[in-house]
C-alpha positions in Angstrom: 0.0 0.0 0.0 2.7 2.4 0.9 4.5 1.7 -2.4 1.3 2.2 -4.4 0.6 5.5 -2.6 4.1 6.7 -3.3 3.7 6.0 -7.0 0.5 7.9 -7.1 2.2 10.9 -5.4 5.1 10.8 -7.9 2.6 10.6 -10.8 0.7 13.6 -9.4 3.9 15.5 -8.9 5.0 14.7 -12.4 1.7 16.0 -13.8 2.0 19.1 -11.7 5.6 19.7 -12.9 4.4 19.3 -16.6 1.6 21.7 -16.0 3.9 24.2 -14.3 6.4 23.8 -17.2 3.7 24.5 -19.8 2.5 27.5 -17.8 6.0 28.8 -17.5 6.5 28.4 -21.2 3.2 30.2 -21.9 4.2 33.1 -19.6 7.7 33.2 -21.1 6.2 33.5 -24.6 3.8 36.2 -23.4 6.6 38.2 -21.7 8.9 37.7 -24.7 6.2 39.0 -27.0 5.7 42.0 -24.6 9.4 42.7 -24.6 9.6 42.5 -28.4 6.6 44.8 -28.6 8.2 47.3 -26.2 11.5 47.1 -28.1 9.7 47.7 -31.4 7.8 50.6 -29.8 11.0 52.2 -28.6 12.6 51.7 -32.0 9.6 53.4 -33.6 9.8 56.2 -31.0 13.5 56.6 -31.8 12.8 56.8 -35.5 10.0 59.3 -34.9 12.4 61.3 -32.6 15.1 61.2 -35.3 12.5 62.4 -37.9 11.4 65.1 -35.5 15.0 66.2 -34.9 15.7 66.2 -38.7 12.5 68.3 -39.2 13.5 70.6 -36.4 17.0 71.0 -37.8 15.5 71.8 -41.2 13.2 74.3 -39.7 16.1 75.9 -37.8 18.0 76.1 -41.0 15.1 77.6 -42.8 14.5 80.1 -40.0 18.1 81.1 -40.1 18.0 81.5 -43.9 14.9 83.6 -43.6 16.4 85.6 -40.8 19.5 86.3 -42.8 17.5 87.1 -45.8 15.3 89.4 -43.7 18.4 91.2 -42.3 19.9 91.5 -45.7 16.7 92.9 -47.1 16.4 95.2 -44.1 19.9 96.5 -44.7 19.2 97.0 -48.4 15.9 98.8 -47.6 17.7 101.0 -45.1 20.5 101.8 -47.6 17.8 102.7 -50.2 16.0 104.7 -47.7 19.2 106.6 -46.8 19.8 107.2 -50.5 16.3 108.6 -50.8 16.8 110.8 -47.7 20.1 112.1 -49.3 18.3 112.9 -52.6 15.3 114.6 -51.0 17.3 116.3 -48.3 15.0 114.8 -45.7 15.8 115.3 -42.0 16.8 112.0 -40.3 14.9 111.5 -37.1 15.8 109.0 -34.5 13.8 108.5 -31.3 15.1 107.3 -27.9 12.9 106.2 -25.1 14.6 106.7 -21.8 14.1 104.2 -18.9 11.8 105.0 -15.9 13.9 106.8 -13.3 13.4 107.4 -9.6 12.5 111.0 -10.0 9.5 110.0 -12.1 7.7 108.9 -9.0 9.0 111.9 -7.0 8.1 114.5 -9.7 4.9 116.4 -9.2 4.8 115.7 -5.5 2.1 118.2 -5.0 -0.4 115.8 -6.7 -2.6 113.5 -4.5 -1.3 110.0 -4.0 -4.2 108.5 -5.9 -3.5 110.8 -8.9 0.2 109.8 -8.7 -0.7 106.1 -8.8 -2.8 106.7 -11.9 0.0 108.5 -13.5 2.9 106.1 -12.7 2.3 104.0 -15.8 4.6 103.2 -18.8 2.9 104.3 -22.0 5.7 104.6 -24.6 7.3 101.5 -26.1 9.7 100.6 -28.9 7.6 98.3 -30.9 10.5 97.6 -33.2 13.6 99.4 -34.5 11.5 101.9 -36.4 8.2 102.2 -34.5 7.2 103.9 -31.3 4.0 102.6 -29.8 1.9 104.9 -27.5 -0.6 102.8 -25.6 -2.6 104.5 -22.8 -5.9 104.0 -21.1 -6.9 106.5 -18.4 -10.2 106.8 -16.6 -12.3 109.5 -18.1 -10.1 109.8 -21.2 -10.2 108.2 -24.6 -7.8 105.3 -24.9 -4.7 105.9 -27.1 -3.2 103.3 -29.2 -1.0 105.1 -31.8 2.2 104.3 -33.6 4.9 106.7 -35.0 7.5 105.8 -37.6 11.1 107.1 -37.5 14.4 106.2 -39.1 15.5 104.5 -35.9 13.9 103.9 -32.5 15.9 103.0 -29.4 14.3 101.2 -26.4 15.1 102.0 -22.8 17.5 99.1 -22.6 19.7 100.2 -25.5 23.1 101.6 -24.7 25.0 104.8 -25.6 27.2 102.6 -27.9 24.1 101.5 -29.9 22.9 105.1 -30.3 26.3 106.3 -31.5 26.7 103.4 -33.9 23.9 104.8 -36.0 25.3 108.3 -35.8 28.9 107.5 -36.7 28.4 107.0 -40.4 27.3 110.7 -40.7 30.7 111.8 -39.5 32.6 110.4 -42.5 30.6 112.9 -44.5 32.5 115.7 -42.8 35.8 114.8 -44.4 34.0 114.2 -47.7 32.9 117.9 -47.8 29.5 117.9 -46.2 28.3 119.9 -43.1 26.6 117.8 -40.4 24.2 118.8 -37.6 23.0 116.5 -34.8 20.3 118.0 -32.6 18.7 116.5 -29.5 15.0 117.5 -29.0 12.5 116.7 -26.3 10.9 117.8 -23.0 12.9 118.6 -20.0 14.1 115.5 -18.2 13.7 113.3 -21.2 17.5 112.4 -21.5 18.7 114.9 -24.1 21.8 116.0 -22.2 22.6 112.4 -21.2 22.3 111.4 -24.8 24.5 114.2 -26.1 27.1 114.5 -23.3 26.8 111.5 -21.0 26.4 111.5 -17.2 30.0 112.6 -16.5 29.8 115.8 -18.5 26.1 116.3 -17.5 26.5 116.3 -13.7 30.2 116.8 -12.8 31.3 119.1 -15.6 34.3 116.9 -16.0 35.2 114.3 -18.6 36.1 110.9 -17.0 37.6 107.9 -18.8 36.5 105.6 -16.0 33.4 104.4 -17.9 33.6 105.3 -21.6 30.6 103.2 -22.4 28.4 106.0 -20.9 29.9 108.8 -23.0 27.3 110.7 -25.1 27.3 111.7 -28.7 29.4 114.9 -28.4 32.6 113.3 -26.9 32.2 110.2 -29.0 31.8 112.2 -32.2 34.9 114.2 -31.4 36.9 111.1 -30.9 35.6 109.6 -34.1 36.5 112.8 -36.1 40.0 112.9 -34.8 40.3 109.2 -35.6 39.3 109.8 -39.1 41.7 112.7 -39.4 44.5 110.6 -38.1 44.1 108.4 -41.2 44.7 111.4 -43.5 48.1 112.9 -44.4 49.6 114.9 -41.5 49.0 118.7 -41.6 46.2 118.4 -44.1 43.4 119.2 -41.5 43.0 121.4 -38.5 40.0 121.6 -36.1 38.5 124.5 -34.3 35.8 124.5 -31.7 33.3 127.1 -30.6 30.7 126.7 -27.7 27.6 128.9 -27.7 24.5 129.0 -25.6 21.2 130.6 -26.6 19.7 131.9 -23.3 16.5 134.0 -23.1 16.8 134.6 -26.9 20.4 135.9 -26.5 23.6 134.3 -27.8 26.5 133.9 -25.4 30.0 132.9 -26.4 31.1 130.4 -23.7 34.7 130.3 -24.7 35.4 134.1 -24.6 38.1 135.2 -22.2 38.6 138.3 -20.1 41.9 140.2 -19.9 43.2 137.7 -17.3 42.5 134.7 -19.6 39.5 133.5 -17.6 36.6 132.1 -19.6 33.3 134.0 -19.2 30.2 134.2 -21.3 30.1 137.2 -23.7 26.9 138.2 -25.5 27.2 138.0 -29.3 24.8 138.6 -32.1 24.0 136.5 -35.2 23.9 138.1 -38.6 23.2 137.0 -42.2 26.1 137.4 -44.6 25.8 138.6 -48.2 25.9 135.0 -49.3 22.7 134.3 -47.2 24.6 132.3 -44.5 24.3 132.9 -40.7 27.4 134.1 -38.9 28.3 135.2 -35.4 30.9 138.0 -35.6 33.7 137.9 -33.0 32.8 134.4 -31.9 35.7 132.6 -30.2 37.2 129.7 -32.2 39.8 127.6 -30.3 42.1 125.3 -32.2 42.3 121.8 -30.8 44.6 118.9 -31.8 42.8 116.0 -30.1 39.6 114.9 -28.4 41.0 115.6 -24.9 41.7 119.3 -25.7 38.2 119.6 -27.2 36.5 118.1 -24.1 38.6 120.3 -21.8 37.2 123.4 -23.6 33.6 122.1 -23.7 33.8 121.5 -19.9 34.9 125.1 -19.4 31.9 126.2 -21.5 29.5 123.9 -19.6 30.4 125.5 -16.3 28.9 128.7 -17.6 25.7 127.0 -18.9 22.6 128.2 -17.1 20.8 125.5 -15.1 17.9 125.5 -12.7 16.2 122.7 -10.7 12.6 122.0 -11.4 10.1 119.5 -10.1 10.7 117.5 -13.2 14.5 117.6 -13.4 17.0 118.6 -10.7 19.6 119.7 -13.4 17.4 121.3 -16.0 19.3 123.1 -18.7 17.8 126.6 -19.2 19.6 127.3 -22.5 20.2 125.7 -25.9 23.8 124.5 -26.2 25.5 124.6 -29.7 29.0 123.0 -29.9 30.6 123.5 -33.4 33.6 121.8 -34.8 35.0 123.5 -37.8 37.3 121.3 -39.9 39.5 123.1 -42.4 41.0 120.9 -45.1 44.2 122.3 -46.6 44.8 121.0 -50.1 47.5 121.8 -52.7 46.3 123.8 -55.7 48.0 121.3 -58.0 46.7 117.9 -58.8 47.0 115.2 -56.2 48.8 112.8 -58.6 52.3 114.3 -58.0 55.8 112.8 -57.6 57.2 111.7 -54.3 59.4 114.9 -54.1 56.4 117.1 -54.8 54.4 115.2 -52.2 57.0 115.8 -49.6 57.1 119.5 -50.5 53.4 119.7 -50.3 53.4 118.0 -46.8 56.0 120.5 -45.6 53.8 123.4 -46.9 50.7 121.9 -45.3 52.6 121.6 -42.0 53.7 125.2 -42.1 50.3 126.5 -43.0 48.5 124.4 -40.5 50.6 126.1 -37.8 49.9 129.6 -39.1 46.3 129.6 -40.3 44.7 129.0 -36.9 46.8 131.8 -35.4 45.7 134.0 -38.2 42.1 133.4 -37.4 42.5 134.3 -33.8 44.7 137.3 -34.3 44.5 138.9 -37.7 47.1 141.6 -36.9 49.9 139.2 -36.0 49.0 137.0 -38.9 49.2 139.9 -41.3 52.6 140.9 -40.1 53.7 137.3 -40.2 52.6 137.0 -43.8 54.2 140.4 -44.8 57.6 139.3 -43.2 57.7 135.9 -44.9 57.4 136.1 -48.8 58.1 132.4 -49.0 55.3 131.6 -46.7 53.0 134.0 -48.6 53.8 132.1 -51.8 53.1 128.8 -50.1 49.8 130.1 -48.8 48.7 131.2 -52.3 49.4 127.7 -53.7 47.1 126.2 -51.1 43.3 126.0 -51.0 41.0 125.3 -48.0 37.6 123.8 -47.6 35.7 124.3 -44.4 33.1 121.9 -43.1 31.2 122.1 -39.8 29.9 119.6 -37.3 27.2 121.2 -35.1 26.2 119.3 -32.0 23.1 120.8 -30.4 21.6 120.1 -27.0 18.3 121.9 -27.1 16.7 123.1 -23.8 13.6 121.0 -23.0 10.1 122.1 -23.6 8.2 122.5 -20.3 4.7 122.4 -18.9 4.7 125.1 -16.2 2.1 123.3 -14.1 4.3 120.1 -14.1 7.7 121.8 -13.6 6.5 124.2 -10.9 8.8 127.1 -12.0 8.3 130.7 -10.9 10.1 134.0 -11.2 13.2 134.0 -13.4 12.8 130.3 -14.2 9.3 131.0 -15.4 10.7 133.7 -17.8 13.3 131.2 -19.0 10.6 128.6 -19.7 8.7 131.2 -21.8 11.8 131.9 -23.9 12.6 128.2 -24.3 9.1 127.3 -25.4 8.9 130.2 -27.8 12.2 129.3 -29.4 11.1 125.7 -29.9 7.9 126.9 -31.4 9.9 129.1 -33.8 11.9 126.0 -34.7 8.7 124.1 -35.5 7.4 127.1 -37.5 10.6 127.1 -39.6 10.3 123.4 -40.4 6.7 123.9 -41.3 7.5 126.7 -43.7 10.2 124.6 -45.3 7.9 121.6 -45.6 5.2 123.8 -47.2 7.9 125.4 -49.5 6.8 128.9 -48.5 8.6 131.8 -50.1 9.5 133.2 -46.6 11.0 131.0 -43.9 10.9 132.9 -40.5 14.4 132.1 -39.4 14.8 135.5 -37.7 11.8 135.0 -35.3 14.3 133.4 -32.9 18.0 133.7 -32.3 18.1 129.9 -32.1 16.7 129.4 -35.6 18.8 132.2 -37.0 21.9 130.6 -35.6 21.0 127.2 -37.0 19.7 128.6 -40.3 22.3 126.9 -42.5 21.9 123.5 -40.9 18.1 123.6 -40.8 17.7 125.1 -44.3 19.6 122.4 -46.2 23.3 123.2 -46.0 23.9 120.3 -43.7 23.0 116.6 -43.2 20.6 117.0 -40.2 19.8 114.3 -37.6 17.2 115.1 -35.0 17.5 112.8 -31.9 14.0 112.8 -30.2 14.1 112.0 -26.5 10.9 111.0 -24.7 9.9 109.8 -21.3 7.9 106.5 -21.1 5.9 107.7 -18.1 2.2 108.5 -18.4 2.5 111.8 -16.5 4.5 113.2 -19.4 2.2 111.8 -22.1 1.2 115.2 -23.4 4.8 116.4 -23.8 5.9 113.0 -25.4 3.1 113.3 -27.9 4.1 116.8 -28.8 7.8 115.7 -29.3 6.7 112.7 -31.4 4.5 115.0 -33.5 7.5 117.4 -34.0 9.6 114.5 -35.1 7.0 113.2 -37.5 6.7 116.7 -39.1 10.5 117.1 -39.3 10.9 113.8 -41.0 8.5 114.9 -43.8 10.6 118.0 -44.6 12.2 117.8 -48.0 15.1 120.4 -48.3 16.7 119.2 -51.5 20.0 117.4 -51.8 22.7 118.7 -49.5 25.5 120.4 -51.4 29.1 119.1 -51.1 31.9 121.6 -50.4 33.9 120.5 -53.5 34.9 124.0 -54.7 37.7 125.1 -52.4 38.1 128.8 -51.8 41.6 130.0 -52.5 42.9 131.7 -49.3 43.6 135.4 -49.8 46.6 137.2 -48.5 46.5 140.9 -47.7 
């Protein structure tokens, strides 16, 4: 019995083992199939991912090609636009939106806190490199959503380097025989002086090399002019500088010196010459040999510039500043294709004359005696010709809303003169745009002084400066309107100074 029971148990165990083996085989096949399916799925996903990566790469390449083509077309369009501007004599207009500053919230502290909260909004944006967007919605006022087109628009984050990079190409025109004028326009506190001079010159009246990235257009333009001159033959150019301010419709020479050699502002007048050009008799012109000498003189002039704190700007300029670089090109009367010996002689003559001509301009009596006592130098002078080109760098005083700035007394009178002179500037541009027979340049000393530059004798760039804050919306809209009208002015092609006037010896 025991043996029989054991055999049955073994048979049952064998059957169980067979069933277990079959079950394990079935599960193994199932798991194997699942693994194969998963592997195939992963392979398909990898293939799909590779296809996606290939498509993404193709799209990136296409986007890069389109972007390059767009940039190429944009450069081509800008070059064509600049050519059209040259032919028509249009005024180039750039617009710079300054960042929000701490004094924006402090300005107008007489307002209620609720009103200040309503006003502390950004409303001006750089939509792109050529478009300003004004977007504003105020309770009780119609919403504003308006765009303005200019030759170049700078956002609040763009640096002084970027601004000057678009200005620099104009400076090469100086040595090609063209006059150039760069003018900053905008309300008080909108960043004009910062754009033109930079913070060092604006606040400390001293040029600092500690942070050259913050330098404004005036010091950068001077450095660029002297860099361009350094690439020319030595002695073939010299540079003179004058600094003038228009204060309360009077012109003051900020480089004039008293008997002790101290700089002090002297009132001058502006006249129209027989040739129809504006001129300031007895204006001081100082010869400079490098950018450092130039900035030293400008700093001296800036110390005399009238400033007055207002609720809008603690260092508000109360006058229009006009810094002029006059570049005189000395060229031989003979052809430029001369032998080496003639070229050396010409360079020696240029060197002699470059040393005597500036002195002649400052002191006609001493220059006359020098010429009379030196027949050889007189003969050299007669063989040379000179071409004068001017770079005018203008930091206009800011337009003001009296209710916003809170000025009284003498400052209120200054504001009246500032606003009237800026209105006269707008009237002149309007008369030119409408091609009127009479252009009222003499309605203001400012427009009379800048008559040649405004009227078409110079390549003119207006740098609009606006604040993004809502509290200055009215003033910003006025500035943008001025820039839009200025951009539409067609003055005819600017004439090149390619007919040198032979210097006359008495």
